[in-house]
C-alpha positions as CSV (number, residue, x, y, z in Angstrom):
1,M,6.3,50.9,68.7
2,H,5.2,50.4,65.4
3,E,7.7,50.2,62.6
4,D,6.7,50.7,59.1
5,K,8.1,48.5,56.4
6,P,9.6,50.3,53.6
7,T,7.4,50.4,50.5
8,Y,8.6,50.4,46.9
9,I,8.1,53.7,45.1
10,P,8.5,53.4,41.4
11,P,10.5,56.0,39.5
12,P,8.3,58.7,38.0
13,D,9.3,57.8,34.3
14,A,8.5,54.0,34.7
15,K,6.4,52.7,31.9
16,Y,4.8,49.4,32.9
17,E,1.4,48.1,33.8
18,T,0.3,49.1,37.2
19,Q,-2.8,46.9,37.4
20,D,-3.3,43.2,37.2
21,V,-4.8,41.6,34.0
22,L,-8.5,40.9,34.4
23,T,-8.3,37.1,33.6
24,A,-12.1,36.7,33.8
25,K,-12.6,39.1,30.9
26,V,-9.7,37.6,28.9
27,A,-11.1,34.1,29.3
28,K,-14.6,35.2,28.4
29,G,-13.3,37.0,25.3
30,F,-11.3,33.8,24.3
31,F,-14.3,31.6,24.6
32,V,-16.5,34.1,22.6
33,V,-13.9,34.1,19.8
34,L,-13.6,30.3,19.9
35,T,-17.4,29.8,19.8
36,I,-17.7,32.2,16.8
37,G,-14.9,30.4,15.0
38,V,-16.5,27.0,15.5
39,V,-20.0,28.2,14.4
40,M,-18.5,29.8,11.3
41,S,-16.6,26.6,10.4
42,I,-19.7,24.5,10.7
43,I,-21.6,26.9,8.5
44,A,-18.8,27.0,5.9
45,M,-18.7,23.1,5.9
46,G,-22.5,23.0,5.3
47,I,-22.3,25.5,2.5
48,L,-19.4,23.5,0.8
49,L,-21.2,20.2,1.2
50,K,-24.3,21.6,-0.5
51,W,-22.2,23.1,-3.2
52,F,-20.4,19.8,-3.8
53,V,-23.6,17.8,-3.9
54,H,-25.3,20.2,-6.4
55,S,-22.2,20.6,-8.6
56,S,-21.6,16.8,-9.0
57,D,-22.4,15.2,-12.4
58,P,-25.9,13.7,-12.1
59,A,-25.2,11.3,-15.0
60,R,-22.4,9.7,-12.9
61,P,-23.7,7.3,-10.3
62,T,-22.4,7.8,-6.8
63,D,-22.6,4.2,-5.8
64,P,-19.5,2.2,-6.8
65,A,-21.5,-1.0,-7.2
66,V,-23.8,0.8,-9.7
67,A,-20.8,2.3,-11.5
68,A,-19.1,-1.0,-11.9
69,Q,-22.0,-2.7,-13.7
70,G,-21.6,-0.6,-16.8
71,M,-17.8,-0.5,-16.9
72,A,-15.3,-3.1,-18.1
73,L,-13.0,-4.5,-15.4
74,P,-9.4,-3.2,-15.6
75,A,-6.6,-5.6,-16.6
76,G,-4.6,-6.9,-13.7
77,P,-4.6,-9.5,-11.0
78,R,-7.9,-10.6,-9.6
79,L,-8.9,-12.8,-6.7
80,Q,-9.6,-16.4,-7.5
81,P,-13.1,-17.5,-6.7
82,A,-12.1,-21.1,-5.8
83,P,-8.3,-21.4,-5.4
84,G,-8.5,-24.8,-3.7
85,S,-10.2,-26.5,-6.7
86,E,-8.0,-24.7,-9.2
87,M,-4.9,-25.9,-7.3
88,E,-6.2,-29.5,-7.4
89,T,-6.9,-29.2,-11.2
90,L,-3.4,-27.8,-11.8
91,A,-1.8,-30.6,-9.7
92,A,-3.7,-33.3,-11.6
93,Q,-2.6,-31.8,-14.9
94,Q,1.1,-31.7,-13.8
95,K,0.9,-35.3,-12.5
96,A,-0.6,-36.5,-15.7
97,R,2.1,-34.8,-17.8
98,A,4.9,-36.1,-15.5
99,G,3.5,-39.7,-15.6
100,G,2.6,-39.9,-19.3
101,Y,4.1,-39.8,-22.8
102,G,3.8,-36.9,-25.2
103,W,5.6,-34.7,-27.6
104,V,7.3,-31.5,-26.6
105,D,8.0,-30.5,-30.2
106,D,8.8,-32.3,-33.5
107,Q,12.1,-33.7,-32.3
108,H,11.6,-34.1,-28.5
109,A,9.2,-36.2,-26.5
110,H,8.6,-36.4,-22.8
111,V,8.4,-39.7,-20.9
112,P,7.4,-40.7,-17.3
113,I,10.1,-39.9,-14.7
114,E,10.7,-43.5,-13.8
115,R,11.2,-44.5,-17.5
116,G,13.5,-41.5,-18.0
117,M,15.7,-42.7,-15.2
118,E,15.9,-46.2,-16.6
119,I,16.9,-44.8,-20.0
120,I,19.7,-42.8,-18.4
121,L,20.9,-45.8,-16.6
122,E,21.0,-47.9,-19.8
123,E,22.4,-45.3,-22.1
124,G,24.3,-43.0,-19.8
125,L,24.5,-39.2,-20.0
126,P,26.4,-37.6,-22.9
127,A,29.9,-36.5,-21.8
128,R,32.1,-33.8,-23.2
129,P,35.3,-34.8,-24.8
130,P,38.3,-34.2,-22.5
131,V,39.9,-30.8,-23.1
132,E,43.7,-30.7,-23.4
133,S,45.3,-28.5,-20.9
134,P,47.9,-26.1,-22.2
135,T,50.7,-27.6,-20.1
136,S,50.1,-31.3,-21.0
137,G,50.0,-31.1,-24.8
138,G,51.6,-29.0,-27.5
139,A,55.3,-28.2,-28.1
140,Q,58.0,-30.1,-26.4
């Protein structure tokens, strides 16, 4: 008693692949194409590198340090070689100006801060004359 299982019989006008894909051949072809592409890319990079080297201007130095020796520095901010000592010099100049006497222009002088505060205490600050409000003065 042997029962046969029913088998699938495709219709006669069916148009599809009846065999499996040969993955080994597909993978081999992929790696061959990939290898050829990598080798061609390396060759193209080598050719371009040689072309760039030979087409560059021989009068122009390639080393930036050599190029900077003959060129003027561009205008703009530069790093300070010794900012600490420059800051100390600036602070000493400002302290000398704040603690000494001198002329600002032909009509104005600067005095030390302590002396300036004493002058203000003696003479006072100039005040504006009081302004009449429109409601307090005028027509009655």
